[in-house]
KOLPAKE-833561 format. One record per residue (C-alpha): residue number from 1; x negated, y, z negated; residue in one letter. Coordinates in steps of 0.001 Angstrom, whole numbers, plus 500000, padded with zeros to 6 digits. Layout:
! KOLPAKE-833561
 num      u      v      w residu
 NUM      X      Y      Z      A
...
***
This chain:
! KOLPAKE-833561
 num      u      v      w residu
   1 354430 163946 704401      M
   2 357397 166306 703290      A
   3 357365 164627 699928      L
   4 353974 164964 699331      D
   5 354207 168561 700055      V
   6 357713 169574 698075      V
   7 358041 166257 695946      G
   8 356207 167171 692884      Q
   9 358358 167836 689522      R
  10 359224 171692 689815      W
  11 358397 172399 693577      T
  12 361732 172839 694541      L
  13 363171 174480 691486      L
  14 360543 177060 692269      L
  15 361877 177143 695532      I
  16 365383 177794 694533      R
  17 364079 180691 692052      E
  18 362498 182882 695435      L
  19 365466 182407 697889      L
  20 367066 185897 696726      P
  21 363751 187924 696605      G
  22 360703 187806 695225      P
  23 359533 186903 691604      R
  24 356860 187513 689282      R
  25 355050 184744 687647      F
  26 357051 185508 683973      T
  27 360409 185348 685928      D
  28 359296 181726 687069      L
  29 358944 180645 683719      R
  30 361889 178248 683762      L
  31 362486 176417 680521      P
  32 360165 173188 679845      G
  33 357881 174818 682674      L
  34 354668 175481 680775      T
  35 352410 178280 682485      P
  36 349638 175899 682896      N
  37 352065 173441 685878      V
  38 353703 176491 686698      L
  39 350046 178187 687854      S
  40 349354 174395 689591      D
  41 352398 174615 691473      R
  42 352195 177955 692585      L
  43 348485 177031 693894      K
  44 350052 174333 695314      H
  45 353105 175915 697218      L
  46 350441 179027 698513      N
  47 347961 176537 699656      E
  48 350267 174979 701643      V
  49 351944 178207 702835      G
  50 355013 178107 701278      L
  51 354960 181077 699324      I
  52 352530 183895 699242      E
  53 351689 186963 696952      Q
  54 352911 190410 697391      Q
  55 351877 193440 695969      D
  56 354929 195727 695405      L
  57 354176 199560 695697      P
  58 354207 201585 692734      P
  59 356067 202408 690484      P
  60 356653 198942 689958      A
  61 352794 198279 691105      A
  62 353143 194490 690258      R
  63 352133 191055 691991      T
  64 354878 188798 692772      V
  65 355627 185486 694458      W
  66 357728 185183 697698      A
  67 358465 182570 700129      L
  68 356977 182860 703527      T
  69 358808 182120 706830      D
  70 357969 178215 706661      R
  71 358933 178285 702934      G
  72 362440 179526 703470      R
  73 362997 176714 706099      Q
  74 363925 175059 702673      L
  75 366757 176421 702600      E
  76 368896 174147 703437      P
  77 367747 171131 702007      A
  78 367795 173377 698124      I
  79 371699 174427 699440      L
  80 372370 170281 700458      A
  81 370625 169581 697065      L
  82 372933 172204 695128      G
  83 376378 170364 696605      A
  84 375004 167045 695803      F
  85 373994 168121 691972      G
  86 377177 170154 691392      A
  87 379408 166824 691260      S
  88 377574 166258 688368      Y
  89 378276 169477 686108      L
  90 381041 167708 684465      Q
  91 380806 169783 681379      Q
  92 379116 173474 682934      P
  93 380234 175575 679907      E
  94 377526 173465 677758      G
  95 374558 173806 680413      L
  96 372418 176900 680560      T
  97 373393 179362 683488      L
  98 371558 181036 684939      S
  99 372762 184754 687568      P
 100 370223 183447 689973      R
 101 371308 179980 690404      W
 102 375176 181047 690493      L
 103 373792 183456 693481      M
 104 371758 180600 695525      V
 105 375132 178423 695274      S
 106 377112 181065 696710      L
 107 375462 180345 700024      Q
 108 376294 177025 700418      R
 109 379816 177299 699363      R
 110 380986 179763 701851      Y
 111 383192 178494 703758      Q
 112 383056 181656 706317      G
 113 385850 183321 708233      G
 114 385575 187001 706331      V
 115 384380 190045 708636      P
 116 380912 191465 707965      A
 117 380554 193521 705198      G
 118 378066 193948 701740      V
 119 379094 192838 698206      V
 120 377448 193994 695553      H
 121 377454 192032 692510      L
 122 375665 193111 689021      T
 123 376406 189916 686808      L
 124 375176 191443 683406      G
 125 372050 192768 684333      D
 126 371134 191326 687320      S
 127 372095 193025 690717      P
 128 372499 191049 693688      Y
 129 373772 192068 697761      S
 130 375399 189841 699394      V
 131 375699 190271 703289      T
 132 378792 188827 704420      V
 133 379071 187421 708365      T
 134 381970 185371 709631      P
 135 379775 182575 709986      D
 136 377054 182740 707202      S
 137 376304 184799 703366      L
 138 372837 185518 702375      T
 139 372068 186630 698765      V
 140 369019 189092 697816      R
 141 367824 191108 694701      D
 142 368901 194013 693952      G
 143 371535 196552 695774      H
 144 370762 197217 699139      T
 145 372437 198610 702177      G
 146 375836 200536 702004      D
 147 378256 198365 700069      P
 148 382088 197357 701205      T
 149 382855 196546 697621      V
 150 380866 196984 694403      T
 151 381747 194437 691308      V
 152 380413 194449 687971      A
 153 381144 192542 685129      G
 154 379373 190185 681982      P
 155 377453 187333 683143      M
 156 379963 185058 681953      L
 157 383024 186565 683378      D
 158 381797 186878 686918      L
 159 380577 183219 687006      A
 160 384237 181850 686109      G
 161 385450 184177 689263      V
 162 382202 183009 691361      L
 163 382163 179625 690419      A
 164 385701 178458 689436      R
 165 388303 180689 691645      G
 166 389499 182078 688175      Q
 167 391947 185956 688140      A
 168 389437 188885 688148      L
 169 389492 189362 683842      P
 170 389281 192893 682491      D
 171 385937 193207 681432      S
 172 385138 192906 685421      V
 173 384663 196556 687382      T
 174 385559 196818 690959      V
 175 385080 199538 693501      S
 176 385479 200019 697043      G
 177 387687 197507 699042      D
 178 389199 195029 696885      S
 179 391207 193385 699484      A
 180 388112 192431 701176      Y
 181 386942 191152 697819      L
 182 389767 189148 697105      M
 183 389638 187577 701105      R
 184 386226 186588 700385      W
 185 386581 185276 696864      L
 186 388827 182789 698486      A
 187 386648 181563 700979      T
 188 384246 180283 698239      L
 189 384711 176424 697514      I
 190 385127 175692 693644      P
 191 382286 174283 691761      V
 192 384120 171177 690820      R
***
């Protein structure tokens, strides 16, 4: 029954895209996903109660798709599939890299043990809030809450830091508690 609900092509990728927060229809246009197929998948996911439409207040005043509580229950499965798939990333330089995909992967690669805090990350033009507790990590779109540390830089430079454990390059700016940042980064399992 589970595969009847989520086993169609694109379905789990759309769930992954919605984990950090709501998205517009145009933001869900993944490479190779046609508008007609996207419409069909969104309709199906809405009918089975995994996503819902929401209206954003002005000035945005847009309709977006968001996960329901039921849809958010798929998060552990998405993270487990990410862990499984990471071993197939032999040459990530040749792959398309999305800041959103990288942010979702942080949730499965966090080993825990860091005191509670909020990390504001801006990868290129994409802002995210990472809420850290000793046991878990949650990523959401935009900057929310009072940050412990703020980090900004070009997407590929920050991807090297967040995915491969590379040193912070000069192109990345850090403000706030840099010791907290280094402690948190040390808990991330590198993508191999």
